DOTOR-700812 format. One record per residue (C-alpha): residue in three letters; x, y, z. Coordinates in steps of 0.05 Angstrom, whole numbers, plus 5000, padded with zeros to 4 digits. Layout:
BEGIN
ALAXYZ;...
This chain:
BEGIN
UNK479952655118;UNK481251935117;UNK485051625171;UNK490851015175;UNK484850455175;UNK481050675111;UNK487950925082;UNK489850115091;UNK483649895076;UNK483850365003;UNK490250044995;UNK489249435005;UNK482349444949;UNK487149804907;UNK491849204904;UNK486448634903;UNK484348994831;UNK492448874807;UNK494148304762;UNK499448064818;UNK501447464767;UNK501447044826;UNK505047484879;UNK502547634948;UNK502448264975;UNK502948255058;UNK501248855092;UNK507949095141;UNK504949905165;UNK502450475150;UNK507051085141;UNK507151845149;UNK512452205131;UNK512453095139;UNK515053135066;UNK509053035048;UNK503653135088;UNK496452905053;UNK499252235039;UNK499451585087;UNK504651135058;UNK501250355064;UNK507049905054;UNK506549205042;UNK511648585031;UNK511048244968;UNK511747554960;UNK514147164897;UNK508646614874;UNK514446104912;UNK512246504969;UNK518946844978;UNK520647515006;UNK522847934949;UNK527548464968;UNK524249174991;UNK517949295006;UNK512749714952;UNK508250284978;UNK501250544964;UNK500051254978;UNK493551404995;UNK491252184994;UNK488352375061;UNK483252845031;UNK481052614965;UNK480951824972;UNK486651774906;UNK490951204916;UNK496951064865;UNK502550564863;UNK510050894891;
């Protein structure tokens, strides 16, 4: 089973493979919600290329069992 530390690493690797078009993602937290017991939600604040915080974070979901990663 994947823990919080590994989930964060997997989410960061997922983001590194994306075309961010100059935007920057800064790690904020790892969340767990009882409604989705098999997933970690890895939260990132998003900054524009001008380094302005964009309203609303992005959540990358990591499956605790399979390690599948997807964006929300």
